[in-house]
OpenMM code with the backbone's topology and positions (N, CA, C; nanometers):
from openmm import Vec3, app, unit

residues = "MET LEU GLY LEU GLY PRO LEU GLU ALA GLU VAL MET GLY VAL LEU TRP ARG ARG GLY PRO SER LEU ALA ALA GLU VAL ARG GLN ALA LEU ASN ARG ARG ARG GLU GLU GLN LEU ALA HIS THR THR VAL VAL ASN VAL LEU THR ASN LEU GLU ARG LYS GLN VAL VAL ASP HIS VAL ALA GLU GLY LYS ALA TYR ARG PHE SER ALA THR LEU ASP GLU ASP ALA LEU ARG SER ARG GLN ALA LYS ARG GLN THR LYS GLU LEU PHE ARG GLN PHE ASP ASP ALA ALA VAL SER ALA ILE VAL GLY GLU VAL ARG ALA ASP LEU GLY LEU VAL GLU ARG PHE ARG GLN LEU LEU ASP ALA ASP ASP THR PRO GLY ALA ALA GLY ASP ALA ALA GLY GLY ALA".split()
positions = [
    Vec3(15.7762, 10.2156, 7.4758),
    Vec3(15.6810, 10.1542, 7.5651),
    Vec3(15.6992, 10.2138, 7.7041),
    Vec3(15.5867, 10.2358, 7.7704),
    Vec3(15.5896, 10.2963, 7.9028),
    Vec3(15.6781, 10.2185, 7.9992),
    Vec3(15.7649, 10.2909, 8.0693),
    Vec3(15.8465, 10.2296, 8.1723),
    Vec3(15.9692, 10.1538, 8.1233),
    Vec3(15.9861, 10.1441, 7.9938),
    Vec3(16.1024, 10.0756, 7.9390),
    Vec3(16.1815, 10.1716, 7.8528),
    Vec3(16.3131, 10.1548, 7.8557),
    Vec3(16.3967, 10.2311, 7.7645),
    Vec3(16.3800, 10.1775, 7.6231),
    Vec3(16.4298, 10.2516, 7.5239),
    Vec3(16.4134, 10.2095, 7.3846),
    Vec3(16.4711, 10.0711, 7.3546),
    Vec3(16.5895, 10.0413, 7.4055),
    Vec3(16.6495, 9.9104, 7.3799),
    Vec3(16.5750, 9.8009, 7.4559),
    Vec3(16.5305, 9.8319, 7.5772),
    Vec3(16.4509, 9.7352, 7.6532),
    Vec3(16.3228, 9.7012, 7.5780),
    Vec3(16.2579, 9.8020, 7.5216),
    Vec3(16.1350, 9.7786, 7.4451),
    Vec3(16.1631, 9.6921, 7.3216),
    Vec3(16.2764, 9.7160, 7.2564),
    Vec3(16.3139, 9.6337, 7.1406),
    Vec3(16.3358, 9.4885, 7.1813),
    Vec3(16.4038, 9.4678, 7.2926),
    Vec3(16.4297, 9.3322, 7.3413),
    Vec3(16.2979, 9.2627, 7.3744),
    Vec3(16.2074, 9.3335, 7.4405),
    Vec3(16.0772, 9.2741, 7.4713),
    Vec3(16.0043, 9.2368, 7.3426),
    Vec3(16.0130, 9.3222, 7.2422),
    Vec3(15.9503, 9.2915, 7.1137),
    Vec3(16.0038, 9.1618, 7.0547),
    Vec3(16.1340, 9.1419, 7.0647),
    Vec3(16.1954, 9.0181, 7.0149),
    Vec3(16.1404, 8.8988, 7.0926),
    Vec3(16.1362, 8.9092, 7.2248),
    Vec3(16.0876, 8.7974, 7.3057),
    Vec3(15.9400, 8.7679, 7.2789),
    Vec3(15.8607, 8.8718, 7.2570),
    Vec3(15.7193, 8.8489, 7.2262),
    Vec3(15.7025, 8.7825, 7.0898),
    Vec3(15.7843, 8.8212, 6.9934),
    Vec3(15.7736, 8.7621, 6.8594),
    Vec3(15.8302, 8.6204, 6.8542),
    Vec3(15.9480, 8.6015, 6.9119),
    Vec3(16.0194, 8.4744, 6.9022),
    Vec3(15.9805, 8.3739, 7.0095),
    Vec3(15.9378, 8.4241, 7.1243),
    Vec3(15.9184, 8.3359, 7.2384),
    Vec3(16.0510, 8.3198, 7.3107),
    Vec3(16.0593, 8.2244, 7.4029),
    Vec3(16.1817, 8.2065, 7.4817),
    Vec3(16.3053, 8.1959, 7.3922),
    Vec3(16.4080, 8.2739, 7.4265),
    Vec3(16.5265, 8.2852, 7.3410),
    Vec3(16.6534, 8.2989, 7.4233),
    Vec3(16.7630, 8.2478, 7.3684),
    Vec3(16.8950, 8.2713, 7.4257),
    Vec3(16.9351, 8.4157, 7.3996),
    Vec3(17.0239, 8.4686, 7.4827),
    Vec3(17.0721, 8.6057, 7.4624),
    Vec3(17.1315, 8.6218, 7.3226),
    Vec3(17.2027, 8.5202, 7.2759),
    Vec3(17.2631, 8.5263, 7.1418),
    Vec3(17.1561, 8.5369, 7.0337),
    Vec3(17.0434, 8.4691, 7.0529),
    Vec3(16.9337, 8.4764, 6.9558),
    Vec3(16.8677, 8.6138, 6.9573),
    Vec3(16.8525, 8.6687, 7.0758),
    Vec3(16.7965, 8.8042, 7.0877),
    Vec3(16.8890, 8.9030, 7.0189),
    Vec3(17.0174, 8.8908, 7.0466),
    Vec3(17.1174, 8.9797, 6.9850),
    Vec3(17.1123, 8.9696, 6.8334),
    Vec3(17.1069, 8.8494, 6.7817),
    Vec3(17.1018, 8.8292, 6.6371),
    Vec3(16.9773, 8.8954, 6.5772),
    Vec3(16.8639, 8.8781, 6.6413),
    Vec3(16.7397, 8.9398, 6.5917),
    Vec3(16.7494, 9.0920, 6.5944),
    Vec3(16.8070, 9.1469, 6.7015),
    Vec3(16.8209, 9.2927, 6.7111),
    Vec3(16.9184, 9.3462, 6.6067),
    Vec3(17.0274, 9.2754, 6.5855),
    Vec3(17.1326, 9.3233, 6.4958),
    Vec3(17.0949, 9.3135, 6.3482),
    Vec3(16.9934, 9.2373, 6.3144),
    Vec3(16.9478, 9.2291, 6.1745),
    Vec3(16.9067, 9.3655, 6.1209),
    Vec3(16.8558, 9.4498, 6.2085),
    Vec3(16.8040, 9.5811, 6.1680),
    Vec3(16.8991, 9.6962, 6.2001),
    Vec3(17.0171, 9.6655, 6.2441),
    Vec3(17.1079, 9.7698, 6.2912),
    Vec3(17.2309, 9.7812, 6.2031),
    Vec3(17.2703, 9.9057, 6.1832),
    Vec3(17.3973, 9.9302, 6.1166),
    Vec3(17.5107, 9.9068, 6.2172),
    Vec3(17.4961, 9.9658, 6.3370),
    Vec3(17.5945, 9.9465, 6.4431),
    Vec3(17.5492, 9.8283, 6.5288),
    Vec3(17.6275, 9.7232, 6.5307),
    Vec3(17.5915, 9.5989, 6.5977),
    Vec3(17.6032, 9.6100, 6.7500),
    Vec3(17.5095, 9.5477, 6.8191),
    Vec3(17.5124, 9.5435, 6.9650),
    Vec3(17.6056, 9.4331, 7.0115),
    Vec3(17.6765, 9.4590, 7.1180),
    Vec3(17.7635, 9.3575, 7.1777),
    Vec3(17.6796, 9.2593, 7.2583),
    Vec3(17.7299, 9.1384, 7.2713),
    Vec3(17.6611, 9.0357, 7.3487),
    Vec3(17.6384, 9.0834, 7.4925),
    Vec3(17.7403, 9.1463, 7.5515),
    Vec3(17.7274, 9.1934, 7.6904),
    Vec3(17.6180, 9.2985, 7.7053),
    Vec3(17.5991, 9.3810, 7.6037),
    Vec3(17.4923, 9.4822, 7.6069),
    Vec3(17.3570, 9.4143, 7.6156),
    Vec3(17.3362, 9.3130, 7.5324),
    Vec3(17.2079, 9.2425, 7.5311),
    Vec3(17.1862, 9.1689, 7.6633),
    Vec3(17.2901, 9.1056, 7.7155),
    Vec3(17.2785, 9.0357, 7.8442),
    Vec3(17.2449, 9.1358, 7.9544),
    Vec3(17.3085, 9.2520, 7.9541),
    Vec3(17.2788, 9.3543, 8.0550),
    Vec3(17.1337, 9.4006, 8.0459),
    Vec3(17.0834, 9.4203, 7.9247),
    Vec3(16.9443, 9.4622, 7.9075),
    Vec3(16.8506, 9.3525, 7.9580),
    Vec3(16.8788, 9.2277, 7.9229),
    Vec3(16.7958, 9.1163, 7.9705),
    Vec3(16.7982, 9.1066, 8.1228),
    Vec3(16.9138, 9.1292, 8.1832),
    Vec3(16.9264, 9.1269, 8.3289),
    Vec3(16.8440, 9.2396, 8.3913),
    Vec3(16.8493, 9.3583, 8.3313),
    Vec3(16.7685, 9.4707, 8.3809),
    Vec3(16.6196, 9.4408, 8.3687),
    Vec3(16.5799, 9.3801, 8.2578),
    Vec3(16.4393, 9.3449, 8.2393),
    Vec3(16.3958, 9.2392, 8.3404),
    Vec3(16.4872, 9.1491, 8.3747),
    Vec3(16.4567, 9.0484, 8.4762),
    Vec3(16.4392, 9.1161, 8.6123),
    Vec3(16.5217, 9.2130, 8.6416),
    Vec3(16.5104, 9.2889, 8.7663),
    Vec3(16.3760, 9.3617, 8.7739),
    Vec3(16.3269, 9.4055, 8.6576),
    Vec3(16.1963, 9.4733, 8.6497),
    Vec3(16.0808, 9.3733, 8.6475),
    Vec3(16.1134, 9.2467, 8.6536),
    Vec3(16.0171, 9.1364, 8.6594),
    Vec3(15.9296, 9.1264, 8.5343),
    Vec3(15.9864, 9.1589, 8.4201),
    Vec3(15.9140, 9.1407, 8.2936),
    Vec3(15.9777, 9.0306, 8.2093),
    Vec3(16.0930, 8.9799, 8.2562),
    Vec3(16.1642, 8.8714, 8.1895),
    Vec3(16.2090, 8.7725, 8.2969),
    Vec3(16.2106, 8.6459, 8.2596),
    Vec3(16.2616, 8.5408, 8.3474),
    Vec3(16.3545, 8.4535, 8.2644),
    Vec3(16.4303, 8.3681, 8.3300),
    Vec3(16.5189, 8.2793, 8.2535),
    Vec3(16.5223, 8.1400, 8.3150),
    Vec3(16.5607, 8.0456, 8.2319),
    Vec3(16.5895, 7.9098, 8.2774),
    Vec3(16.7260, 7.8724, 8.2203),
    Vec3(16.8000, 7.7959, 8.2975),
    Vec3(16.9321, 7.7533, 8.2519),
    Vec3(16.9168, 7.6525, 8.1389),
    Vec3(17.0011, 7.6693, 8.0399),
    Vec3(17.0070, 7.5756, 7.9278),
    Vec3(17.1544, 7.5525, 7.8980),
    Vec3(17.2092, 7.4481, 7.9572),
    Vec3(17.3529, 7.4275, 7.9491),
    Vec3(17.4225, 7.5386, 8.0246),
    Vec3(17.5184, 7.6026, 7.9578),
    Vec3(17.5903, 7.7137, 8.0196),
    Vec3(17.5234, 7.8486, 7.9904),
    Vec3(17.4168, 7.8463, 7.9143),
    Vec3(17.3474, 7.9695, 7.8760),
    Vec3(17.2120, 7.9772, 7.9476),
    Vec3(17.1457, 8.0891, 7.9311),
    Vec3(17.0118, 8.1094, 7.9846),
    Vec3(16.9159, 8.1344, 7.8693),
    Vec3(16.7976, 8.0747, 7.8796),
    Vec3(16.6906, 8.1019, 7.7839),
    Vec3(16.5939, 8.1972, 7.8530),
    Vec3(16.5779, 8.3147, 7.7944),
    Vec3(16.4960, 8.4210, 7.8524),
    Vec3(16.3573, 8.4200, 7.7908),
    Vec3(16.2589, 8.4528, 7.8732),
    Vec3(16.1220, 8.4635, 7.8228),
    Vec3(16.0517, 8.5797, 7.8920),
    Vec3(15.9556, 8.6371, 7.8223),
    Vec3(15.8750, 8.7448, 7.8789),
    Vec3(15.7805, 8.6856, 7.9832),
    Vec3(15.7667, 8.7517, 8.0955),
    Vec3(15.6743, 8.7054, 8.1990),
    Vec3(15.5358, 8.7664, 8.1813),
    Vec3(15.5279, 8.8710, 8.0992),
    Vec3(15.4014, 8.9394, 8.0717),
    Vec3(15.3868, 8.9578, 7.9220),
    Vec3(15.2630, 8.9509, 7.8720),
    Vec3(15.2437, 8.9874, 7.7329),
    Vec3(15.2389, 9.1402, 7.7243),
    Vec3(15.2330, 9.1906, 7.6032),
    Vec3(15.2412, 9.3356, 7.5841),
    Vec3(15.1270, 9.4092, 7.6538),
    Vec3(15.0051, 9.3566, 7.6453),
    Vec3(14.8906, 9.4217, 7.7102),
    Vec3(14.9053, 9.4242, 7.8614),
    Vec3(14.9516, 9.3138, 7.9187),
    Vec3(14.9693, 9.3080, 8.0641),
    Vec3(15.0770, 9.4063, 8.1106),
    Vec3(15.1840, 9.4181, 8.0326),
    Vec3(15.2895, 9.5131, 8.0680),
    Vec3(15.2379, 9.6565, 8.0593),
    Vec3(15.1646, 9.6872, 7.9536),
    Vec3(15.1081, 9.8219, 7.9395),
    Vec3(15.0136, 9.8531, 8.0555),
    Vec3(14.9325, 9.7559, 8.0938),
    Vec3(14.8394, 9.7751, 8.2051),
    Vec3(14.9144, 9.8004, 8.3357),
    Vec3(15.0195, 9.7213, 8.3602),
    Vec3(15.0995, 9.7386, 8.4818),
    Vec3(15.1653, 9.8764, 8.4853),
    Vec3(15.2211, 9.9171, 8.3721),
    Vec3(15.2866, 10.0476, 8.3662),
    Vec3(15.1848, 10.1606, 8.3817),
    Vec3(15.0661, 10.1448, 8.3238),
    Vec3(14.9618, 10.2471, 8.3376),
    Vec3(14.9208, 10.2630, 8.4836),
    Vec3(14.9068, 10.1511, 8.5546),
    Vec3(14.8713, 10.1576, 8.6963),
    Vec3(14.9786, 10.2304, 8.7759),
    Vec3(15.1051, 10.1960, 8.7487),
    Vec3(15.2151, 10.2612, 8.8217),
    Vec3(15.2195, 10.4111, 8.7934),
    Vec3(15.2048, 10.4475, 8.6666),
    Vec3(15.2117, 10.5893, 8.6338),
    Vec3(15.0909, 10.6658, 8.6870),
    Vec3(14.9747, 10.6009, 8.6897),
    Vec3(14.8558, 10.6654, 8.7446),
    Vec3(14.8730, 10.6904, 8.8936),
    Vec3(14.9247, 10.5909, 8.9651),
    Vec3(14.9495, 10.6098, 9.1088),
    Vec3(15.0467, 10.7247, 9.1327),
    Vec3(15.1498, 10.7307, 9.0509),
    Vec3(15.2482, 10.8391, 9.0655),
    Vec3(15.1848, 10.9741, 9.0345),
    Vec3(15.1018, 10.9781, 8.9326),
    Vec3(15.0316, 11.1020, 8.8963),
    Vec3(14.9467, 11.1507, 9.0135),
    Vec3(14.8696, 11.0600, 9.0735),
    Vec3(14.7855, 11.0991, 9.1864),
    Vec3(14.8696, 11.1337, 9.3093),
    Vec3(14.9805, 11.0649, 9.3289),
    Vec3(15.0683, 11.0962, 9.4419),
    Vec3(15.1240, 11.2374, 9.4288),
    Vec3(15.1648, 11.2744, 9.3075),
    Vec3(15.2266, 11.4055, 9.2870),
    Vec3(15.1249, 11.5187, 9.2812),
    Vec3(15.0087, 11.4938, 9.2186),
    Vec3(14.9186, 11.6051, 9.1879),
    Vec3(14.7817, 11.5971, 9.2540),
    Vec3(14.7495, 11.4870, 9.3178),
    Vec3(14.6280, 11.4705, 9.3965),
    Vec3(14.5036, 11.5217, 9.3227),
    Vec3(14.4315, 11.6192, 9.3793),
    Vec3(14.3062, 11.6676, 9.3208),
    Vec3(14.3250, 11.7304, 9.1824),
    Vec3(14.4397, 11.7899, 9.1588),
    Vec3(14.4648, 11.8489, 9.0271),
    Vec3(14.4651, 11.7405, 8.9191),
    Vec3(14.5169, 11.6233, 8.9524),
    Vec3(14.5171, 11.5119, 8.8561),
    Vec3(14.3743, 11.4661, 8.8280),
    Vec3(14.2940, 11.4541, 8.9331),
    Vec3(14.1543, 11.4132, 8.9157),
    Vec3(14.0813, 11.5147, 8.8283),
    Vec3(14.0993, 11.6423, 8.8560),
    Vec3(14.0341, 11.7469, 8.7769),
    Vec3(14.0762, 11.7422, 8.6310),
    Vec3(14.2043, 11.7209, 8.6067),
    Vec3(14.2535, 11.7140, 8.4697),
    Vec3(14.1949, 11.5947, 8.3952),
    Vec3(14.1882, 11.4803, 8.4623),
    Vec3(14.1322, 11.3609, 8.3993),
    Vec3(13.9837, 11.3808, 8.3697),
    Vec3(13.9105, 11.4338, 8.4653),
    Vec3(13.7678, 11.4588, 8.4437),
    Vec3(13.7482, 11.5549, 8.3268),
    Vec3(13.8306, 11.6573, 8.3170),
    Vec3(13.8209, 11.7512, 8.2055),
    Vec3(13.8450, 11.6836, 8.0718),
    Vec3(13.9438, 11.5957, 8.0659),
    Vec3(13.9724, 11.5223, 7.9413),
    Vec3(13.8589, 11.4283, 7.9053),
    Vec3(13.8046, 11.3613, 8.0047),
    Vec3(13.6954, 11.2667, 7.9792),
    Vec3(13.5718, 11.3411, 7.9294),
    Vec3(13.5376, 11.4519, 7.9937),
    Vec3(13.4198, 11.5304, 7.9521),
    Vec3(13.4317, 11.5788, 7.8083),
    Vec3(13.5537, 11.6011, 7.7618),
    Vec3(13.5756, 11.6531, 7.6264),
    Vec3(13.5604, 11.5454, 7.5192),
    Vec3(13.5469, 11.4198, 7.5587),
    Vec3(13.5397, 11.3093, 7.4622),
    Vec3(13.4268, 11.2158, 7.5022),
    Vec3(13.3161, 11.2186, 7.4272),
    Vec3(13.1994, 11.1383, 7.4622),
    Vec3(13.2307, 10.9884, 7.4646),
    Vec3(13.3219, 10.9453, 7.3799),
    Vec3(13.3626, 10.8046, 7.3806),
    Vec3(13.4275, 10.7664, 7.5121),
    Vec3(13.5100, 10.8557, 7.5653),
    Vec3(13.5729, 10.8306, 7.6952),
    Vec3(13.4700, 10.8314, 7.8073),
    Vec3(13.3713, 10.9189, 7.7981),
    Vec3(13.2666, 10.9229, 7.9002),
    Vec3(13.1982, 10.7872, 7.9070),
    Vec3(13.1628, 10.7330, 7.7905),
    Vec3(13.0957, 10.6035, 7.7867),
    Vec3(13.1868, 10.4920, 7.8391),
    Vec3(13.3139, 10.4961, 7.8018),
    Vec3(13.4088, 10.3937, 7.8474),
    Vec3(13.4253, 10.3995, 7.9992),
    Vec3(13.4335, 10.5194, 8.0547),
    Vec3(13.4436, 10.5330, 8.2001),
    Vec3(13.3191, 10.4774, 8.2676),
    Vec3(13.2016, 10.5066, 8.2114),
    Vec3(13.0780, 10.4536, 8.2690),
    Vec3(13.0792, 10.3011, 8.2694),
    Vec3(13.1222, 10.2422, 8.1576),
    Vec3(13.1276, 10.0961, 8.1484),
    Vec3(13.2229, 10.0390, 8.2527),
    Vec3(13.3389, 10.1012, 8.2663),
    Vec3(13.4371, 10.0516, 8.3626),
    Vec3(13.3881, 10.0667, 8.5066),
    Vec3(13.3245, 10.1783, 8.5371),
    Vec3(13.2744, 10.2001, 8.6725),
    Vec3(13.1604, 10.1051, 8.7064),
    Vec3(13.0806, 10.0673, 8.6064),
    Vec3(12.9675, 9.9772, 8.6286),
    Vec3(13.0069, 9.8300, 8.6285),
    Vec3(13.1240, 9.7969, 8.5754),
    Vec3(13.1657, 9.6568, 8.5636),
    Vec3(13.2037, 9.6002, 8.6995),
    Vec3(13.1640, 9.4755, 8.7239),
    Vec3(13.1997, 9.4087, 8.8492),
    Vec3(13.3447, 9.3664, 8.8511),
    Vec3(13.4027, 9.3452, 8.7329),
    Vec3(13.5394, 9.2941, 8.7252),
    Vec3(13.6419, 9.4033, 8.6964),
    Vec3(13.6088, 9.5276, 8.7276),
    Vec3(13.7001, 9.6377, 8.7072),
    Vec3(13.8273, 9.6165, 8.7882),
    Vec3(13.9466, 9.6212, 8.7222),
    Vec3(14.0702, 9.6075, 8.8004),
    Vec3(14.0733, 9.7138, 8.9085),
    Vec3(14.0997, 9.6713, 9.0285),
    Vec3(14.1077, 9.7649, 9.1405),
    Vec3(13.9819, 9.7689, 9.2232),
    Vec3(13.8718, 9.7138, 9.1710),
    Vec3(13.7466, 9.7193, 9.2449),
    Vec3(13.7540, 9.6435, 9.3765),
    Vec3(13.8419, 9.5429, 9.3808),
    Vec3(13.8495, 9.4611, 9.5018),
    Vec3(13.9732, 9.4917, 9.5851),
    Vec3(14.0287, 9.6114, 9.5736),
    Vec3(14.1393, 9.6427, 9.6636),
    Vec3(14.2454, 9.7314, 9.6052),
    Vec3(14.2657, 9.7335, 9.4720),
    Vec3(14.3705, 9.8167, 9.4155),
    Vec3(14.3464, 9.9640, 9.4443),
    Vec3(14.2196, 10.0057, 9.4491),
    Vec3(14.1904, 10.1468, 9.4724),
    Vec3(14.2386, 10.1902, 9.6101),
    Vec3(14.2537, 10.0946, 9.6992),
    Vec3(14.2994, 10.1286, 9.8345),
    Vec3(14.4496, 10.1265, 9.8465),
    Vec3(14.5181, 10.1096, 9.7310),
    Vec3(14.6635, 10.1184, 9.7348),
    Vec3(14.7339, 9.9942, 9.6899),
    Vec3(14.6625, 9.8891, 9.6525),
    Vec3(14.7268, 9.7669, 9.6055),
    Vec3(14.7737, 9.7807, 9.4635),
    Vec3(14.8239, 9.6716, 9.4055),
    Vec3(14.8725, 9.6602, 9.2676),
    Vec3(15.0163, 9.6482, 9.2708),
] * unit.nanometer
topology = app.Topology()
chain = topology.addChain("A")
for resn in residues:
    res = topology.addResidue(resn, chain)
    for name in ("N", "CA", "C"):
        topology.addAtom(name, app.Element.getBySymbol(name[0]), res)
């Protein structure tokens, strides 16, 4: 998944499937499919990193924490796409625009999708993201 390491993506998958879970529950779900078992501290570290990335949150439950995803998979993909697009334009400016236009022109389905998005009133970014927000 964009912007996440392989283990982070696996942990997010567990949280999306199971819903709010203790670190021990996440670890158990991950280890069901693994020959080499993950340590509890590894899973806690990954959950902490995901919380730092603001895709996971927690609430105290006794001496443990119950972690939950703050975004669903589509919202996370959208957020990561926006970040990577901004970085692409920051690094390559007009070359990025030219490359995207070339790709869109080569696929009539993409041309139509771009037209729909440009014509939509509720296009993400229409009310400020294009000026640097998000």
